[in-house]
C-alpha positions, 0 to 999 in steps of 0.5 A: 929186616929180613936180612937179619933173620938167623940162619936155619938152625935144627928144628924142634921135631913137631915142626919139622913134622908139620913141614914135612907133611907140606912137603908131602902135599898133605893138607894141615889142620888148625893146630898145625897153623897155630904151631906155625904162627907162633914160630920163633925168630930162629924157626921162621926161616925154615918156615919161609924156606918151605913156603917158597919152595911150595910156591916155586913148584906151583907158581915159579918166581914170576910176579904176575899182576893185573894193570887197572885203573881204580874207579871210586864210585862212592866213598860214603858207607854204612860201616865205619871201620877204625882203620878206613881212609877211604870212607868220608862222613857225609859232612866232609867236604870230600864226601861224593858219589862220581857222576857217569861222566866222571866214571867214564873220564877215569876209564878212558884215562885208564884205557889210554895208560894200558889198562886191562881192568876197571876196579870199582871200589866203593863204600857198602849200601851207604843209601841205608844210612845217609840222606846224602847217599840217597840224594846222590842216587836220585841224581843219578836215577838209580834206587840203590848203589848196586843198581848204580854200580851195575850200570857203571860196570855195564858202561865201562865195559861196552865203551872201553872193553875194561873188564869190571871187577866190583869190590862193594861189600856184602851183597844178597843173592839177587845183588850178585846175580845183577853184578855177574852179568857185567863183571869179570870177577868181584872181590870181598876182603874177609879180613878177619873171622874174629867177632871180638873186633865187632865190640866196642873199641874194637876195629869193626865196631858199628860195622854191620857189613863186618860180621864174618858170617855174613861176608862168608855167605856172601863169597859162598852164594857168589860160588854157588853162582859161579862168580869168581872172588878175590878175598883176603885178610887184614892183620894187626887190627886187634886179632891174635895169631890164632884167628889169623889162622882161622881166617885163613882156614875159613877162606880154605874151606870156602874155596874147597866147597865152592872153588871160587876163590881166585886170589888171597890177599894178606894186607897190613894194617898201616896207622894214619893220622885221620883214622880212629886207630892212628895210635895203633901199632902197626905189624912189622915186617917179620910178622908180615912174612911169617903170616905170608909163609903161613898163608902159603903153607895152609892154603897150599901151592895152588892158590894165588897170593897177593901181598903189598910191596 
C-alpha cells in the first residue's frame, strides 16, 4: 500500500534532471516518460511528490466531480472487448435497448436526486452487426443508434435541464455534428495506442472500434468542431509501460493541436468472472499510483485528471 512506500531518498542524476524540468514548467518527451514509468519503488515517492506539487499549484487540494445519472441506452455493441462487463450478446436475456419512457424515467429520477448531468453510455454502432439492434431501432423509429441517441439527449435536456454527455464510440464528422447540438460535452476513452492489443488473444481482438487511429481521428474531428471531450487510458490490459507513455503523449498532442480535451481518466482493469480476461492479473495500487503521477508530470498542471476511488 502507499503507506508502505520507502522514504524519499537521493535520486539518480537522470531522474533528478527530469523532475527539475517539470518544476521549471518544461515539457517532457517520450524518453523522459519512459524513465519515469520505470521508476523503482525507492524513486516512486519523489515522482509522487513532484506530481502532487504540480497539481497543488494549479488545482489545489479540492476534488471536484459532476453529479450525474447514468443512462445505459443500449448494451449491444459491435465490439467485444476482453474486459467489458457492460455489453451483452444478443442471445443474453439482459440484452436490451431502452425505450424513450425508460430513458425519461431514469433522467427524472436523476434530477430528483440533484443530478446536473445525464451520462449516456451505449455500445458502439450495434446495428452494424446485430439484427436485434436493428429490431430495437425500428421499434423506437430510428435508423441508427446515433440518431436515437441524439433524439434522447435532446428530449432529456428539454424535459429535465440535465446536461447530456454521450459516450458512444467512434463517430463520423456528420454524427459529431448531429450530437454537438444536444450535448454539453462528449467522451471517448482512447484506452491505449497499442495496436498489439488488436491481435488474436489481445484485449481488443475483434473490436473494429478500438483501432487507436480511428479513436484519435474522432477526437481530432471533435476538436475541429469545438466539442469538449473526456478521454483517458485503461491500464493493465496487456500494454507495456512504454505504451502507457505513448498513450498519454498522444492525448497531449491531440490537446495541443485542438484544445478540446477537458479531462483525462486513468482507469485500472479489474478482473471479473463473466469476462474473457477473468484470469488476467490486475494492476496494483502502486502501479496505479505510478501511472497517475506520470500522467500529471507528462500532461502538466492544467489538465484535469480523474482516477477511480
